[in-house]
PALUM-477029 format. One line per field, with one value per residue: y, x, z of N, C-alpha, C in turn; residue number from 1; residue in three letters. Coordinates in steps of 0.02 Angstrom, whole numbers, m for minus. Example, Ala and Ser with C-alpha at 12.3 -4.5 7.8 and 13.67 -1.06 7.14 Angstrom:
<atoms>
nnorth <- [m284,m112];
neast <- [660,642];
nup <- [390,354];
canorth <- [m225,m53];
caeast <- [615,684];
caup <- [390,357];
cnorth <- [m165,2];
ceast <- [660,645];
cup <- [390,394];
num <- [1,2];
residuo <- [ala,ser];
</atoms>
This chain:
<atoms>
nnorth <- [8124,8156,8244,8156,8163,8276,8267,8306,8351,8383,8249,8181,8129,8027,8012,7884,7818,7723,7693,7608,7467,7291,7209,7094,7054,7033,7006,7052,6996,6968,6983,6929,6835,6741,6803,6823,6789,6896,6955,7119,7281,7426,7596,7705,7834,7959,8068,8236,8225,8092,7928,7789,7630,7487,7348,7272,7211,7186,7223,7134,7165,7175,7271,7257,7135,7165,7248,7160,7076,7163,7238,7365,7489,7483,7484,7339,7249,7244,7294,7272,7310,7401,7427,7442,7422,7469,7496,7647,7676,7768,7943,8078,8240,8343,8294,8298,8246,8112,7994,7897,7735,7754,7687,7654,7670,7647,7739,7801,7894,8067,8222,8343,8474,8518,8589,8509,8442,8552,8603,8519,8395,8271,8141,8157,8203,8289,8222,8092,7963,7938,7955,7850,7734,7737,7673,7728,7866,8032,8104,8010,7929,7784,7683,7551,7408,7271,7200,7270,7308,7406,7399,7424,7525,7611,7602,7662,7750,7668,7520,7394,7255,7196,7182,7305,7472,7619,7763,7919,8072,8119,8008,7925,7871,7903,7791,7766,7659,7542,7421,7358,7245,7287,7231,7203,7328,7368,7359,7472,7575,7580,7493,7483,7614,7669,7611,7641,7779,7822,7818,7896,8011,8052,8042,8071,8006,8011,7981,7861,7858,7764,7635,7551,7428,7368,7230,7137,7132,7179,7323,7345,7285,7364,7481,7440,7425,7558,7620,7573,7635,7766,7764,7730,7664,7564,7454,7379,7241,7178,7037,6887,6784,6676,6665,6786,6872,6830,6871,7007,7036,7010,7114,7229,7249,7266,7196,7073,7033,6908,6915,6819,6730,6794,6926,7066,7203,7211,7165,7260,7373,7333,7325,7455,7532,7579,7644,7683,7795,7805,7720,7616,7565,7438,7332,7356,7311,7341,7320,7323,7455,7511,7452,7513,7648,7633,7589,7695,7813,7962,8106,8034,7963,7883,7800,7766,7659,7551,7504,7496,7400,7478,7585,7538,7547,7598,7579,7704,7753,7892,7972,7942,8020,8142,8149,8211,8132,8080,8038,7989,7974,7897,7911,7831,7854,7991,8023,8098,8027,8042,8099,8022,7883,7869,7896,7785,7686,7722,7696,7559,7519,7550,7451,7470,7462,7330,7277,7176,7059,7032,6988,6878,6800,6777,6702,6789,6714,6651,6725,6705,6609,6685,6781,6702,6661,6783,6812,6706,6725,6658,6717,6869,6986,6968,6972,6996,6934,7003,7052,7080];
neast <- [670,603,680,736,641,700,831,1007,1057,994,930,1009,998,1110,1109,1105,990,937,870,896,1001,1035,1118,1234,1254,1336,1250,1217,1103,1068,1124,1288,1267,1287,1367,1259,1217,1130,1018,1005,929,1001,994,1026,1012,1106,1165,1236,1369,1402,1472,1470,1533,1602,1640,1796,1881,1893,1950,1936,1905,1933,1844,1730,1687,1664,1553,1463,1443,1383,1452,1475,1355,1288,1144,1043,959,1117,1240,1406,1583,1725,1844,1859,1894,1889,1811,1760,1595,1489,1461,1408,1342,1421,1544,1718,1846,1859,1815,1705,1772,1890,2011,1991,2023,1930,1893,1874,1727,1680,1604,1642,1612,1621,1716,1838,1850,1862,1980,2075,2076,1999,1982,1938,1811,1665,1548,1585,1550,1408,1426,1506,1467,1330,1243,1175,1151,1200,1083,993,938,936,1016,1004,900,792,679,534,594,705,880,1017,1153,1294,1403,1545,1537,1527,1501,1560,1551,1490,1437,1430,1464,1408,1485,1563,1631,1718,1771,1838,1985,2084,2183,2322,2399,2410,2474,2471,2371,2202,2131,2233,2268,2162,2157,2227,2142,2098,2148,2290,2329,2298,2387,2515,2501,2486,2616,2690,2614,2530,2608,2732,2857,3026,3191,3288,3211,3133,3016,2868,2756,2603,2521,2516,2442,2360,2358,2458,2572,2583,2619,2743,2817,2813,2881,3008,3033,3037,3154,3161,3223,3253,3132,2998,2897,2748,2657,2553,2561,2669,2702,2662,2747,2868,2851,2844,2976,3038,2985,3034,3042,3152,3159,3060,2920,2843,2698,2630,2718,2817,2862,2795,2805,2924,3017,3006,3052,3183,3233,3222,3292,3228,3112,2997,2999,2886,2731,2623,2460,2362,2277,2159,2128,2093,2190,2306,2318,2344,2469,2537,2548,2620,2739,2806,2939,2990,2910,2864,2749,2594,2490,2325,2253,2178,2007,1898,1765,1604,1595,1706,1833,1992,2112,2226,2385,2386,2486,2594,2576,2619,2750,2766,2714,2611,2447,2356,2224,2208,2140,2118,2251,2273,2256,2240,2162,2175,2298,2386,2374,2427,2561,2593,2583,2690,2795,2778,2811,2944,2993,2988,2877,2809,2669,2597,2639,2557,2434,2299,2208,2036,1890,1737,1630,1682,1674,1630,1718,1835,1807,1807,1941,2002,1961,2019,2151,2214,2228,2304,2271,2132,2076,1943,1905,1803,1754,1800];
nup <- [m474,m314,m178,m32,119,237,196,180,62,m103,m204,m348,m511,m600,m734,m779,m805,m725,m566,m463,m416,m414,m284,m211,m45,115,255,423,537,667,836,855,759,602,450,319,152,44,m83,m117,m140,m204,m194,m328,m367,m361,m233,m237,m187,m189,m227,m327,m309,m382,m296,m274,m183,m5,158,314,482,662,706,625,674,809,794,732,840,924,1018,992,958,824,724,682,548,459,338,344,335,298,235,95,m82,m253,m415,m483,m533,m551,m522,m415,m461,m408,m385,m409,m399,m427,m557,m664,m691,m623,m509,m339,m162,m16,132,301,358,368,421,363,394,526,666,694,567,478,522,477,536,512,562,689,683,734,717,707,760,725,587,548,617,627,539,433,317,370,382,417,318,209,85,55,31,69,m18,43,159,255,255,357,311,239,321,394,290,177,181,130,121,6,m165,m227,m170,m89,m79,m30,m99,m3,63,m26,m109,m243,m334,m432,m461,m560,m574,m454,m368,m335,m228,m140,m95,m18,130,167,192,324,444,416,388,509,605,549,533,665,713,619,590,702,824,776,786,829,759,843,958,1090,1071,1114,1065,1093,1053,913,792,639,648,745,686,572,636,686,567,523,628,607,484,532,603,737,893,1035,954,1016,1016,1084,1123,1129,1045,971,833,778,844,794,661,682,717,595,522,577,716,852,967,1053,1159,1245,1320,1386,1434,1504,1620,1567,1599,1675,1583,1479,1548,1570,1438,1394,1479,1591,1553,1418,1277,1197,1202,1119,1130,1077,1092,1160,1284,1452,1555,1483,1443,1565,1589,1483,1523,1641,1589,1536,1512,1603,1536,1432,1308,1304,1193,1154,1042,1000,977,1105,1183,1206,1346,1416,1542,1610,1740,1791,1846,1932,1989,1911,1800,1839,1810,1691,1596,1459,1407,1270,1147,986,828,674,641,632,501,341,219,77,63,142,111,m24,11,89,m7,m88,2,12,m118,m116,m38,98,175,190,183,125,179,284,242,209,84,46,m28,m66,m23,84,199,332,378,369,466,581,581,601,731,803,777,676,553,507,432,352,184,78,m79,m196,m322,m496];
canorth <- [8097,8207,8235,8122,8210,8288,8254,8363,8373,8356,8191,8199,8072,8031,8002,7813,7791,7673,7722,7556,7408,7233,7192,7038,7080,6991,7043,7029,7008,6960,6990,6871,6788,6736,6843,6785,6822,6915,7001,7181,7336,7486,7657,7735,7905,7983,8137,8269,8206,8019,7890,7718,7591,7414,7325,7219,7176,7224,7193,7119,7176,7164,7318,7225,7082,7198,7271,7100,7050,7218,7273,7434,7486,7495,7447,7281,7215,7291,7273,7300,7316,7471,7431,7421,7451,7449,7537,7694,7667,7829,7995,8133,8295,8389,8259,8321,8215,8045,7988,7827,7700,7762,7639,7690,7639,7682,7747,7820,7949,8126,8267,8395,8541,8536,8619,8463,8432,8613,8617,8468,8336,8236,8080,8175,8235,8293,8173,8031,7900,7927,7951,7786,7677,7749,7629,7767,7932,8075,8127,7954,7890,7726,7666,7479,7381,7201,7205,7332,7317,7443,7368,7476,7526,7671,7588,7699,7780,7622,7453,7361,7184,7193,7188,7377,7514,7689,7803,7990,8098,8130,7948,7883,7892,7878,7760,7757,7605,7488,7358,7329,7223,7330,7198,7208,7396,7385,7372,7536,7624,7585,7464,7498,7686,7684,7594,7680,7849,7836,7829,7947,8072,8073,8049,8096,7975,8033,7931,7846,7853,7696,7625,7487,7419,7314,7201,7128,7119,7223,7392,7344,7271,7424,7526,7415,7443,7630,7638,7560,7690,7826,7756,7720,7608,7500,7445,7319,7217,7138,6997,6821,6734,6674,6676,6858,6903,6814,6915,7075,7042,7013,7176,7288,7251,7246,7149,7051,7011,6866,6933,6759,6689,6833,6987,7115,7267,7206,7157,7324,7416,7311,7340,7527,7567,7609,7668,7697,7861,7798,7655,7613,7511,7423,7275,7381,7278,7392,7308,7341,7527,7522,7434,7563,7707,7614,7574,7756,7855,8031,8143,7988,7966,7821,7812,7715,7655,7500,7521,7454,7398,7537,7587,7510,7593,7570,7617,7736,7780,7965,8003,7933,8074,8201,8149,8238,8081,8098,7984,8016,7928,7909,7883,7829,7877,8062,8022,8123,7970,8061,8116,7972,7818,7868,7892,7715,7647,7737,7658,7488,7510,7555,7395,7492,7450,7269,7256,7115,7003,7023,6976,6813,6811,6732,6717,6823,6664,6626,6780,6680,6578,6740,6811,6655,6664,6847,6807,6659,6744,6618,6764,6936,7032,6936,7015,6959,6949,7008,7059,7087];
caeast <- [646,603,729,711,623,751,898,1053,1068,944,952,1024,1006,1174,1101,1111,925,916,871,919,1034,1035,1184,1239,1287,1339,1208,1211,1034,1059,1185,1331,1247,1332,1355,1218,1215,1063,1013,975,922,1040,973,1081,1000,1159,1168,1292,1436,1408,1512,1453,1594,1599,1691,1841,1905,1885,1977,1892,1944,1899,1788,1672,1665,1636,1485,1423,1427,1349,1493,1464,1283,1262,1080,1036,1010,1167,1295,1468,1638,1749,1911,1844,1928,1853,1810,1705,1547,1451,1475,1360,1362,1468,1608,1768,1912,1860,1770,1694,1831,1947,2024,1990,2021,1882,1916,1823,1684,1678,1552,1673,1588,1632,1781,1894,1857,1886,2049,2119,2077,1935,1976,1906,1749,1616,1495,1620,1515,1352,1447,1538,1434,1259,1204,1136,1179,1192,1014,952,914,975,1011,997,834,776,607,511,630,767,939,1064,1215,1335,1451,1606,1526,1538,1471,1594,1537,1439,1466,1435,1461,1392,1531,1560,1696,1762,1803,1871,2053,2103,2250,2341,2448,2374,2510,2459,2301,2161,2113,2290,2270,2102,2165,2258,2091,2084,2196,2359,2341,2293,2450,2571,2489,2499,2688,2717,2574,2506,2662,2792,2911,3090,3244,3321,3164,3113,2945,2838,2693,2568,2473,2550,2396,2370,2376,2522,2627,2591,2658,2812,2849,2822,2934,3072,3040,3054,3220,3156,3261,3227,3062,2981,2830,2722,2598,2555,2562,2738,2709,2657,2808,2920,2841,2861,3049,3054,2961,3069,3050,3219,3148,2991,2903,2783,2668,2602,2772,2864,2836,2804,2827,2995,3057,3008,3097,3252,3253,3221,3331,3185,3048,2997,2977,2819,2699,2561,2418,2317,2235,2098,2117,2107,2252,2362,2327,2379,2539,2567,2566,2672,2801,2833,2990,2967,2895,2843,2679,2557,2436,2274,2234,2127,1938,1871,1691,1574,1594,1766,1874,2056,2143,2290,2422,2383,2550,2641,2568,2655,2817,2764,2690,2550,2405,2311,2194,2223,2093,2138,2319,2272,2270,2198,2176,2195,2369,2428,2373,2479,2626,2603,2596,2760,2839,2772,2850,3015,3011,2995,2814,2787,2607,2571,2657,2505,2369,2275,2151,1978,1835,1683,1587,1718,1676,1624,1783,1883,1791,1832,2014,2020,1950,2066,2220,2242,2245,2316,2227,2094,2049,1894,1902,1732,1741,1859];
caup <- [m410,m261,m124,28,171,287,170,182,m6,m150,m242,m417,m555,m635,m805,m797,m825,m676,m499,m416,m443,m369,m259,m163,15,175,302,492,557,739,875,855,706,545,391,272,86,22,m139,m94,m188,m186,m230,m365,m382,m317,m210,m272,m163,m182,m275,m330,m321,m388,m248,m297,m123,58,218,370,543,726,714,595,719,868,777,723,907,958,1068,972,946,757,719,638,507,434,295,370,287,297,204,27,m140,m313,m475,m484,m588,m560,m472,m410,m506,m377,m375,m457,m389,m457,m614,m682,m715,m577,m455,m276,m96,26,200,349,340,411,395,322,410,596,679,679,495,445,544,450,580,500,602,752,664,788,702,687,775,680,517,534,650,634,497,386,305,429,387,438,262,190,14,48,47,54,m29,74,222,253,285,375,272,247,375,376,225,121,185,74,115,m46,m233,m240,m111,m101,m38,m47,m121,55,89,m77,m127,m309,m336,m502,m464,m593,m569,m388,m364,m293,m165,m95,m68,20,202,180,210,396,491,402,396,580,639,523,547,736,720,574,590,768,872,742,824,802,755,906,1013,1108,1057,1132,1029,1126,1006,848,737,581,667,779,639,532,678,687,503,522,676,572,436,570,633,809,921,1013,937,1055,1003,1139,1104,1161,991,949,761,765,869,744,603,703,711,524,493,603,789,874,1022,1062,1226,1249,1384,1417,1460,1545,1651,1514,1627,1693,1522,1445,1587,1557,1369,1381,1529,1642,1527,1346,1255,1171,1205,1081,1156,1022,1107,1190,1349,1502,1591,1440,1446,1629,1575,1438,1562,1688,1553,1508,1542,1612,1475,1379,1285,1292,1145,1148,972,991,994,1159,1186,1236,1419,1447,1580,1632,1795,1774,1903,1924,2006,1855,1752,1864,1781,1624,1550,1423,1381,1219,1101,915,780,604,632,613,429,287,175,10,66,175,76,m76,42,109,m69,m108,47,m8,m180,m98,4,168,209,157,216,94,222,335,211,185,41,50,m71,m31,9,144,248,401,394,379,531,633,580,631,803,833,762,622,500,533,395,298,131,38,m151,m210,m393,m538];
cnorth <- [8151,8192,8199,8173,8215,8277,8317,8392,8347,8297,8211,8136,8080,8017,7930,7785,7739,7703,7672,7504,7353,7218,7130,7063,7028,7030,7011,7047,7000,6963,6925,6820,6787,6792,6799,6824,6834,6959,7061,7230,7396,7544,7688,7802,7943,8055,8169,8246,8131,7987,7817,7679,7518,7386,7267,7178,7218,7186,7180,7128,7167,7212,7289,7172,7111,7221,7212,7074,7103,7245,7348,7437,7508,7454,7390,7283,7266,7256,7309,7304,7389,7477,7410,7455,7427,7500,7583,7681,7730,7879,8046,8194,8348,8357,8279,8284,8144,8043,7914,7796,7706,7706,7678,7643,7680,7683,7770,7882,8006,8176,8321,8466,8564,8565,8571,8452,8492,8631,8564,8407,8295,8172,8093,8216,8234,8244,8106,7968,7891,7921,7883,7725,7683,7705,7665,7828,7975,8102,8071,7911,7834,7710,7592,7455,7307,7197,7271,7348,7357,7403,7422,7469,7587,7663,7616,7731,7734,7557,7410,7285,7173,7201,7260,7414,7585,7730,7877,8013,8106,8067,7899,7914,7862,7850,7743,7697,7543,7420,7324,7308,7266,7296,7200,7276,7410,7397,7438,7587,7629,7558,7485,7572,7706,7670,7635,7754,7868,7853,7891,8014,8096,8089,8078,8072,7989,7975,7923,7842,7780,7690,7555,7484,7357,7289,7198,7101,7166,7292,7393,7331,7328,7476,7505,7436,7518,7653,7625,7615,7753,7823,7749,7661,7617,7503,7377,7301,7169,7102,6931,6765,6732,6689,6750,6895,6889,6860,6987,7086,7049,7081,7238,7292,7228,7196,7130,7026,6970,6876,6875,6720,6727,6895,7044,7181,7265,7202,7223,7372,7398,7333,7415,7567,7605,7635,7688,7769,7860,7727,7660,7553,7498,7367,7295,7343,7328,7382,7325,7416,7546,7507,7488,7625,7691,7604,7636,7784,7923,8067,8098,7994,7896,7838,7753,7716,7604,7524,7473,7451,7459,7531,7559,7565,7558,7612,7643,7763,7856,7998,7995,7991,8137,8204,8173,8189,8102,8036,8016,7960,7947,7874,7888,7856,7950,8070,8061,8073,7988,8080,8057,7905,7817,7865,7820,7672,7660,7699,7584,7475,7511,7497,7411,7482,7389,7239,7194,7054,6987,6992,6902,6826,6756,6750,6751,6773,6633,6677,6755,6645,6632,6773,6767,6659,6730,6842,6761,6679,6703,6660,6832,6986,6993,6989,6972,6982,6947,7011,7065,7161];
ceast <- [651,656,696,696,679,822,941,1064,1012,973,959,1034,1071,1168,1104,1045,899,921,892,959,1028,1107,1179,1280,1287,1306,1213,1141,1023,1126,1225,1315,1296,1319,1316,1212,1143,1069,973,968,960,1015,1033,1063,1046,1148,1232,1361,1448,1443,1491,1514,1577,1657,1730,1866,1894,1918,1922,1932,1901,1841,1724,1643,1635,1564,1439,1398,1394,1386,1492,1393,1259,1197,1082,967,1056,1215,1357,1521,1661,1821,1904,1888,1892,1858,1749,1661,1508,1471,1419,1387,1406,1537,1657,1834,1917,1807,1758,1756,1891,1950,2027,1995,1973,1906,1858,1784,1690,1630,1580,1655,1603,1702,1839,1904,1887,1957,2098,2126,2013,1927,1941,1842,1699,1559,1525,1580,1454,1373,1475,1501,1357,1215,1159,1177,1167,1122,966,925,962,965,1000,928,830,700,583,546,694,822,990,1129,1256,1384,1518,1598,1536,1498,1497,1589,1480,1473,1470,1431,1445,1433,1519,1629,1744,1799,1826,1938,2071,2174,2265,2387,2417,2409,2502,2386,2261,2145,2171,2291,2214,2115,2199,2207,2075,2142,2268,2374,2337,2359,2508,2563,2501,2572,2711,2679,2559,2563,2726,2855,2978,3141,3277,3275,3146,3038,2924,2770,2659,2512,2504,2502,2410,2394,2445,2580,2637,2632,2731,2849,2861,2876,3003,3085,3064,3124,3219,3199,3268,3153,3042,2908,2809,2659,2602,2557,2633,2748,2705,2719,2866,2914,2859,2937,3069,3036,2993,3075,3121,3215,3074,2982,2839,2753,2637,2656,2821,2830,2848,2831,2902,3039,3062,3056,3170,3276,3259,3263,3288,3119,3053,2975,2905,2794,2633,2521,2362,2268,2166,2079,2137,2173,2313,2372,2361,2453,2573,2589,2623,2740,2835,2892,2959,2963,2874,2769,2652,2498,2389,2248,2178,2059,1909,1795,1665,1574,1655,1806,1939,2084,2212,2321,2426,2450,2602,2637,2604,2727,2817,2739,2623,2513,2358,2281,2209,2170,2121,2208,2324,2282,2217,2209,2201,2269,2411,2430,2422,2550,2643,2617,2667,2809,2837,2815,2926,3038,3015,2931,2780,2723,2576,2588,2603,2441,2359,2211,2098,1929,1780,1639,1620,1719,1671,1687,1835,1871,1816,1907,2040,2016,2001,2139,2252,2261,2255,2270,2193,2071,2004,1898,1828,1717,1806,1871];
cup <- [m357,m209,m66,82,222,261,174,113,m50,m187,m316,m457,m594,m709,m827,m822,m777,m607,m446,m455,m392,m348,m214,m104,70,231,371,516,632,774,876,802,648,494,342,207,65,m40,m115,m152,m162,m228,m265,m395,m335,m295,m238,m251,m164,m242,m271,m351,m328,m347,m278,m238,m63,115,269,433,605,735,683,642,782,854,766,791,951,1019,1053,942,877,750,668,605,474,386,320,315,282,272,131,m25,m202,m369,m472,m544,m602,m507,m473,m447,m473,m366,m429,m453,m415,m511,m628,m714,m670,m527,m389,m216,m55,98,244,326,391,379,350,343,481,605,668,604,461,466,521,492,572,540,669,739,723,779,683,700,731,607,500,561,653,591,448,365,368,436,405,381,245,117,2,70,30,45,m1,139,212,288,298,335,288,305,354,306,167,125,127,74,66,m114,m256,m174,m131,m52,m54,m70,m63,74,35,m96,m194,m306,m409,m513,m494,m590,m502,m384,m315,m226,m115,m61,m19,95,218,207,283,438,479,410,470,616,616,538,619,747,682,577,661,815,842,778,790,801,824,966,1026,1103,1078,1098,1059,1080,937,795,680,601,700,732,590,571,682,624,500,570,646,521,472,600,708,831,997,994,966,1042,1059,1114,1142,1109,962,875,743,789,822,684,621,698,638,493,525,678,807,931,1025,1134,1222,1318,1420,1454,1505,1572,1602,1542,1644,1632,1483,1481,1575,1489,1356,1432,1579,1617,1454,1333,1231,1181,1168,1104,1105,1038,1134,1254,1404,1538,1549,1436,1512,1621,1533,1477,1610,1653,1525,1548,1558,1545,1417,1363,1275,1247,1143,1077,962,1013,1045,1154,1223,1313,1453,1483,1601,1689,1773,1838,1895,1940,1951,1806,1774,1839,1709,1572,1520,1402,1330,1177,1030,873,710,590,612,538,389,230,106,6,90,139,18,m48,63,48,m93,m63,30,m70,m166,m54,78,208,178,187,185,136,273,308,194,146,50,m5,m31,6,71,200,319,423,409,447,588,637,609,707,836,823,708,562,531,498,339,248,88,m34,m171,m285,m432,m554];
num <- [1,2,3,4,5,6,7,8,9,10,11,12,13,14,15,16,17,18,19,20,21,22,23,24,25,26,27,28,29,30,31,32,33,34,35,36,37,38,39,40,41,42,43,44,45,46,47,48,49,50,51,52,53,54,55,56,57,58,59,60,61,62,63,64,65,66,67,68,69,70,71,72,73,74,75,76,77,78,79,80,81,82,83,84,85,86,87,88,89,90,91,92,93,94,95,96,97,98,99,100,101,102,103,104,105,106,107,108,109,110,111,112,113,114,115,116,117,118,119,120,121,122,123,124,125,126,127,128,129,130,131,132,133,134,135,136,137,138,139,140,141,142,143,144,145,146,147,148,149,150,151,152,153,154,155,156,157,158,159,160,161,162,163,164,165,166,167,168,169,170,171,172,173,174,175,176,177,178,179,180,181,182,183,184,185,186,187,188,189,190,191,192,193,194,195,196,197,198,199,200,201,202,203,204,205,206,207,208,209,210,211,212,213,214,215,216,217,218,219,220,221,222,223,224,225,226,227,228,229,230,231,232,233,234,235,236,237,238,239,240,241,242,243,244,245,246,247,248,249,250,251,252,253,254,255,256,257,258,259,260,261,262,263,264,265,266,267,268,269,270,271,272,273,274,275,276,277,278,279,280,281,282,283,284,285,286,287,288,289,290,291,292,293,294,295,296,297,298,299,300,301,302,303,304,305,306,307,308,309,310,311,312,313,314,315,316,317,318,319,320,321,322,323,324,325,326,327,328,329,330,331,332,333,334,335,336,337,338,339,340,341,342,343,344,345,346,347,348,349,350,351,352,353,354,355,356,357,358,359,360,361,362,363,364,365,366,367,368,369,370,371,372,373,374,375,376,377,378,379,380,381,382,383,384,385,386,387,388];
residuo <- [unk,unk,unk,unk,unk,unk,unk,unk,unk,unk,unk,unk,unk,unk,unk,unk,unk,unk,unk,unk,unk,unk,unk,unk,unk,unk,unk,unk,unk,unk,unk,unk,unk,unk,unk,unk,unk,unk,unk,unk,unk,unk,unk,unk,unk,unk,unk,unk,unk,unk,unk,unk,unk,unk,unk,unk,unk,unk,unk,unk,unk,unk,unk,unk,unk,unk,unk,unk,unk,unk,unk,unk,unk,unk,unk,unk,unk,unk,unk,unk,unk,unk,unk,unk,unk,unk,unk,unk,unk,unk,unk,unk,unk,unk,unk,unk,unk,unk,unk,unk,unk,unk,unk,unk,unk,unk,unk,unk,unk,unk,unk,unk,unk,unk,unk,unk,unk,unk,unk,unk,unk,unk,unk,unk,unk,unk,unk,unk,unk,unk,unk,unk,unk,unk,unk,unk,unk,unk,unk,unk,unk,unk,unk,unk,unk,unk,unk,unk,unk,unk,unk,unk,unk,unk,unk,unk,unk,unk,unk,unk,unk,unk,unk,unk,unk,unk,unk,unk,unk,unk,unk,unk,unk,unk,unk,unk,unk,unk,unk,unk,unk,unk,unk,unk,unk,unk,unk,unk,unk,unk,unk,unk,unk,unk,unk,unk,unk,unk,unk,unk,unk,unk,unk,unk,unk,unk,unk,unk,unk,unk,unk,unk,unk,unk,unk,unk,unk,unk,unk,unk,unk,unk,unk,unk,unk,unk,unk,unk,unk,unk,unk,unk,unk,unk,unk,unk,unk,unk,unk,unk,unk,unk,unk,unk,unk,unk,unk,unk,unk,unk,unk,unk,unk,unk,unk,unk,unk,unk,unk,unk,unk,unk,unk,unk,unk,unk,unk,unk,unk,unk,unk,unk,unk,unk,unk,unk,unk,unk,unk,unk,unk,unk,unk,unk,unk,unk,unk,unk,unk,unk,unk,unk,unk,unk,unk,unk,unk,unk,unk,unk,unk,unk,unk,unk,unk,unk,unk,unk,unk,unk,unk,unk,unk,unk,unk,unk,unk,unk,unk,unk,unk,unk,unk,unk,unk,unk,unk,unk,unk,unk,unk,unk,unk,unk,unk,unk,unk,unk,unk,unk,unk,unk,unk,unk,unk,unk,unk,unk,unk,unk,unk,unk,unk,unk,unk,unk,unk,unk,unk,unk,unk,unk,unk,unk,unk,unk,unk,unk,unk,unk,unk,unk,unk,unk,unk,unk,unk,unk,unk,unk,unk,unk,unk,unk,unk,unk,unk,unk];
</atoms>
């Protein structure tokens, strides 16, 4: 088959004898509309770096919902899903790190060629937005079709709300832990590595440091568990849902603050003796970033981790920054997934990162229920069981 016009790489047949397969996918066709199941065609004439994965399970998170609702401008119709795990079925002829039959977790996409990628910082890839949210390969081509209609895919280099996903060697992580269900491992590819990585990789929080974590969802609770691993103290979780605050205490928070029932700023100041060394803001609410900066001790660091809707701004006390305070953003916990995800699995095995406590399983046909439960807070981390 001829290479697609304008493609970055020539297309290569993997020897399967088939250039397409039929997949069942959950498609979003209109802003705020439901996920609807459709039979699509997936091109399987793989490019040299591509990996075809039979999806076993995938996490669902707020980012998927933000895109469904068009708070982020990924084009429609689209197949979302960016925390997939499954079994490799085929690989392009330049792929060397995974092979058919391997168990893999899929993570975020990066170009691999820009300065951040080449310096070991792929989470800050210069093409991060088009690579993850563009709804196509970086050259603008798509592998998903509904009859003669193109359906946008390649979301985070995977679009795992489907029975098969087309990933690349850059964003798959081989996992040899056959005794752990693959669907359980799927959220490691985004939310869990983001929260844990913020603590362990980005900020490198030291033992005895005071940490405030605003937002006790998947990312926040992963940060709580990682802060305990790091030996931070106190570890203060802030949320408005009592059940999540209770779980935060069980997972390692030394204190909790219900921001709906008490003055969060005053309580944080009381618990930290005037200010925290680190504040992680995960809710993506502008007023919470303001709180994060205000809650810092001199020389402290506030980290924005939650993805806000496009164009969101937050007021910051400029004079507070003169006290040596730092404000920074964090993407994907500064994680190199092939290195960090195995570390998280090792911590899980040691009983130090019990992320299974966050997960609620759903059938693939329950995706809309899972999305509702994510939005209402009824589930912390929904995981869809898709295949075997």
